[in-house]
N, C-alpha and C positions, 0 to 999 in steps of 0.2 A: 620687916618693913611693910607698912601699910600701903595697899594699893586700892584705888577706887576705879571702877569701870561702870560707865553709864550704858544703858541700853533702852530700847523702846521708842527712839525717835523715828521720824519719818514724816510723810505727808498725810494731812488730815483736812477734811473739808470744814469750812467755817460752820460753827455750831456743833461740831462733833466732839469726840472725846479721845484722849490718848493717855496712856499710863507709862511714865518713865520709871526706870529701876536704876539703883546704884548699888553694886555689889562690892563689898569690902573683903579683902583678903590679907593674909599676913598674921603677924602676932598682934591680936586685937583684943581689947577690952571694949566695953560699951563707951561710946564717945561722950564727951562732956556736952557737946551740942553739934548740930549738923544743919545743913541748909541746901536749898537749891537757888542757883543764880542763873541769869541769862544775859546774853549780849547779842543785840541786833547790829547789823552793819551801820556804821557811823555813829553808834551810840555807846555810852559807857556801860560797863557791866553793872547790873542791878540785882539786888537781892529780891527773890520771889517769895520764899517762905522759909522759916526756920523752925527748928524743933529742939528742945532740950531734953535732959535725962529724965525729967518728970513728964514728958510728952506734952509739955506746954508748947503751943504753936502760935506763930505770928505770921501774918500775911501782908504783902504789899497791898495797898488799896486797890490797885488795878486788877488783882486776881482774887481778892477776898470774896467768898461766896461761890467761886468757880473752881478753884484748885483746892486740893487737900494733900498735905504732907503727912507722911507716917513713917514709922520705922519698926523694924523687926530685929531686935538685938540677938535673938536666937539664930536667925539666918544671916545676920550681919548685912542687912539691906535697908536701904532707904528708898522711899517711893514718892512720886508726885503724880497724883491723879488730876488730869487736866480735863475739865468739862466746859462745855459752851465756849470753845476756843474761837478767837477772832483773829484778824490779820495782824493785830499788834502783838500777838503771841509768837509770831515767827521770829526765831532766834536760835542761837546755840545755847543749850542748857547744860549747866555744869553742876555736879554735886560736890560738896565740900564738907569736911568734918574736922572736929577738934579731938585728936588723940594727943593729949597734952604733952608738950615738950618744954621742959623747964627753961625759962629765960626768954621765950618768944613772947611777942606782945599779943594782946587781944585787941579786937576791933569791934566797934559798935555798928551794927547794920539794922537788922530787925531782931527784936528780942534781946536776950542778954549778950554781954560781951563774949566773944568766942575767938579762938585762935585761927580757925579755918586753915589749918596747917597742911592738910592733905586734900588734893583736888583730883577729880577725874579728868579725862581728856575732852569731854564734851560730846553731846549728841545733837544733831540738827533736828529742829521741828519746823516744818513749813506748813502754814495754813493757807489753803486755797478756797476759792469760791466756786 
């Protein structure tokens, strides 16, 4: 059973940097695709960045040029490097990945369609001035 656990969240000053990690465990092969999502109070969950098995990345316009998504399939980890953060980046951040299960639907967010059938519990990022 695949489990995803985020870490690295916390408080950071506006303009600073933070690195989020997502560790996968269980019976795991490389995911078809993966991504980072976030949800701020009163707002819908949104896709932040996605990555596929060929390391092709797609970013939301609000974070492009500031955030970097990457993966290490040897260590079974997904990362989000957050640079030049601002108040709008305050949210709970979730990692999600597609360890394909037959019959489940795929969804279109950023990049290619992906099942996003496994999710972490979330980690809080708070940007202060």
